[in-house]
N, C-alpha and C positions, 0 to 999 in steps of 0.2 A: 503493499500500498504505498510505499515512500513515493513514488511517482505522482499519485493522486494527492497525497499530502502536500505536495509542494504548490498545488492550485487550491489550496484552503489555508494558506499560511496566514495566521492572523495579525501579524506585524505588518507584511504587505499589504494587507486589507485596510489597516489604519491608515497606512502610508497613501494608499488610493483615495479613500474617504476624505481625507484631509485634503489633498489636491482637487478632488471635486468640490469640495468646500470653498476654496481659495478663487479656483477659476469661476465656478458660477456665481461668486459674490461679485466679480468684476463686469458680468452682464447686466445692463440696465433692464430690470423687470419688475413689475409692482406684483406680478403674480408668479407663481412657480415655474419653473422650465417644466414642461409636459414633454416626457419621452417615452414612446409607446413602445415595449418589448413585444413583438408580434407573437413569438412563439409561446404555446401553452406550457412547454418543458420549463423555458425560461422563468415562468411564472410562478411554477412549483418549487424551481431553486431558489427564487427570491425569497419566498415565504419560508422554505424548508431552512435556510440559512439565516433569515432575519435580515436580510440585506436593505429592505424598504426602511426598516427602522433604524439603520446607521446611517442612513444618507441625510445630508441636511435637508433643512425646511424650503429650500430653495428648489429641491428636485421633487417632482410628482412622476411616479411609474405609472403609466395607464396601461391596462391590460388589452390585449388586441385579439382579433378572430382567428388564432392561430391553433386551435383545438378541433381537428377534422371531424370529430363527431359530434362538438359542438353546434357547427356552423349548418350542418345538415338539416334542411327544412322539413317540418311535420309531415307535409305531403309526401315528400320523398321516402319518409320512413314508413308510412302509412302503404306506399307503394311496395316497398319490401315486404311488410307483414303480408300484403295481399298475396304477393308473388308466393311465399313461403307457404300460404294456406292451401295453394292449388294441388289437385292430386299428382302423384308422381313425382314430385320435386323434393329433393335435398337441397335444404338453404344453409349455405355457408357463411361465416361471418367471424370478425375479431370480436373478441370478448367485450371490448368497450360501448358496442353498439348495442349488445344484448338488452340492457337495461334502461335504455333510453326512451321516455315516455312518447306513443304514437296518440293519435287523437282518441283512440279507445284503450288500448293497451300497449304492451312492449313485445319486442320480439321473445323473450324471456317468457311471457304470459301466455304468447301465441305457441311456445314450445310446450307449456304446461297443458295447454288445450289440445295438444294432440299433432301439431304441426313438426315435421322432421327438420330440425333447425340445429345446426351443430357448429360448436365454436370451433375455430383453426389458429393457429399462429402465424401461417403464410398462405398466400393463393396457392401454392404446391401441394399443400396439403389437401386443399379442394379437389385440385386435379387428381391426386391419388385416389380421393373417395370417388372421384367420377370413374376411375378405371376399374375399381374395386365393386361399382354398382352400375354396370352398363345397361341395366333395364330401366334406370333412373335418369330423369335431367338433373344434373346439380348445378347450382347457381351460387356465384362467390359474390358478395355483397362487397364491391371495390369502392372503398372511401380512402380519403387523405390526399394530402397534397403532392408535391412532386418528389416528395421524399418516398411513398409506397407504391406512386404510379409506376417505376420501373421494374419493381418484382411482379407487378399484375401483367405488364406487358411482356415480360419474358416468359411468364407462365403461359399466355395464350399463344406466342411464338413455341413453346414447348409442347402444347397440346397440339398445334398444327403439324407439329413434326413427328408426333405419337401417334397422330389421325384419330384423336378422342373427339368423337362428335356429340356427346352426351354433357359437354361443359360449357359454360357461358358466365358473363359477368352481367351484374346490374351495376352500370358504372356511374359513379358520383365523385370521380376524382376531380380537386380543382387546383387553380393557379393562384400562388400569391400575389403578384404584383399586381394585377387588376383589383384585388381586396383593397390593395395600399392605396392604390387610386381613389378608389370608392370612398375610403376613410376619408381622405383629404379633400373630398369634394363635400364633406359634410360640415356646414357652418358651426355646428353645435360642437365641434371638437377642434381645437386650436393646439395642434401639435407643432413641436419644435424639433423634433427627431425622433430616429427608430433605431432599435437595437434588433438587428434583422436575425432571421432565424437561422440557425446554424444548420440543423439537419437537413432541411430544404436546400441550401445553398451548397452542400457538398454534392447534390445532384446537378443544380442549375448554375451553379458558380456566382460570381459577384456582377457580370456585366448586366443582367437584367435590371438591377436597381438603378441604374444609370438614369433612367427615365424619373426616378423619384427625386434625384439631386439635381437633374437638368431642368425638368419641365416645373416641379413643383419647389424647388430649392429647398430641400430638408436634406440634412445628414442622413446617413445609413451606415451603421458599423455591423457587421454579421460577426456573430459572438457565440462562443463556445458555452459550455452549461456549467461549469464549475464556479464558485464564486468569485474567485478572481478574474476569471473571464468575463463576467458579466459587470462587476466593478470597473476593470479595465475600458469595457467596451463604453459604459456610462462617460467614464472620463474622455474618452476619445469624441464622444458626440459632444460634450459640453467644451472641449477645446476647439472643435471646429465652430462652434457657436459664439465662442470669445472671439475666435480669429475672424470670423464672418465668413468662413468658407462652408460649401455644401457639396460633399463628396462621398463617395463610396468607399469605404475603409474595411479591411480584413483583419479583425481581432483573430480569427480562428483560422489562422494560414496553416496551422500543423495538420487540417484536414481538408479545409475549402480552397478552391484555386479559382481563378477569374474565370476560366473557361469551363469550369464543371466537369461533370463526369460523362465521356464522350460517349462511353457504351451504353449508360443508362439514358441518356439523352436519345440516341440513335434507336433504342429500344422503342422509346415513348414515340418517336418519331413514324416510326414503321406501323404502330399498332393504331395509336390515337389520331384523332383531330380535334381541333378547339370548336366547341359550341359557339352559336352565335351568343347566347347568353345561358346563365344558370342562376337559379334561385339559393339565396343564401339566407339562413336565418339571422333575422335582425338587418340586414342589407339590403335584401330585396333581390331583383335581378340585376346580376353585374354583367356586362357585356364581356365577351370572350374570357371568361373566369371558370370555365369548366372544360373537360374532355369527354369526348365521345368516341366509339370505337368506327374506324374507317370500315366504309362499304365493303372493302375486300375481306373483312374479318366479320361480316354480318352474322356468320353462322355461330360467332361466339358472343353474339351481343342480345341478352335477355330482352332488351327493349323492343328488339326486332322479332324475338321469337315467342313471346308471351304479351297478354294484353295487362294492362295497367289501370287503376282509378284514373291517376294523374289529375287529381285535385290540389289546389292551393289550401292549405289548413292554417288556419290561425293559432298561435300559442296560447296556452293556458292565461286565462285573464289576470290571475295575480302573479304570474312569472314574468319577470323583466330580463329575461336571458338575452334578448336582443339587444337592448340597451347596454348591458354589460359587455357584449359582444364587440360593439360598437365603440366600447370606451367611454360612454358618456356616463354611465352610472358605475360605482364600485357595488361587489356583491353585498355588502352590509346595507347598502341603500335600497336593497330590495325589500318590499315588506315581508315577504314569506321565508327570507333566508335565515336558514337555523331553526326554524319555528315549524311551518307547514311543511317547509321543502328541506329535507336532510337527504345525505347519501342513501339511508335505508328507504326514504319514501321521497324520492326526487319529482317535483312537478316540471323541472326542467333540464334539459342537456348538459348545461354548465355544472350541475351538481353531481352527475354521474360520471363522467370522463375523468379518466387519470391526468389529463391535461386541462381540465375545466377551470376557470378563475373560482367559483364557488367552491368548488371541491378543494381547492389549495387554500382557500379561506377557513373553509371550515375543517380540513384534516390538521391544519398548523395551528389552530386556537385563535384565529383572529375573528374571533366572533363578537367582541365588544370594544373596536377600536374606532367606531364612528366620532365620537367627540375628539379624539387625537387626530384623525383625518381632516375634520371640519376645521379645526386650529390652524391644521399645515397648509390646507388649500387656501383658506381665506386670509 
């Protein structure tokens, strides 16, 4: 564990926090500097290590829509449940999606009611199930950003190579940069910079974020997930703001390269095309923000092979997951957070997923920080 401990050194953390304090004090602003950490993995790391409490009051972290399960609209989840309930279908999914509430019930409840729904750890597991059950149609619930899309694409290519005809995808992969552009178009959210997602960036590289720096004049720093990674990334964002720069910088250089992963990008390009628009929970329809199967792979496309309700469904009236995903509200500002909505009985996706902001607040004991946050923001 010696290598990991180097990224959790308390003295180095204190040095970075003091530098962040000094630089942020040089920036003329009546309100705190708002920096969004896009990835849900960053949100959980921030709360696990108490980083938000260590930062000066001049910095406010805003939690972004980087949780792939959370941004799934309820209508698409209802489509998945309806598909899983069709006869002769084995529906496979990652575990995070099992307990997300649909308009009537979740995939887990549908499984309890008799649907053949199986949790898998990779799309290759789903392909193996298809090979073992040739008399059944096996559907994989493909969700996630560019992080998971390559493994899905490579599985489709493997299915083609192995001539597996009873395997298909319900494709819900999404793209991160169009979501950031949609956030920047929101007048209610005044962001000064971004801590960019590390996992996504190992695939796409840093170049796609140039549009954020050049068109919207916001600095982006791609970050790793250890405490010193995140603190250094915040320092890099604040330093850019103090120097009046807007650039894309790479803190996570040990894994992320400017051009990304060529093999992963090639697999995605071969199998997927970009949708004209895709609905995001809380953000609505975002142009060019989702992926779909290319026509030449239609035999692996569940949307081409099966019928779906295809309805848009509103979230629970009491749940403000959409506003939390947009960064407009913090989880504790939702009236049902920690009371009617808990991990055991979630009303919204943000409380279910291992990357959800509400789950992070709840898991790490941030249940009564409202007064401290209000003082900090105001």
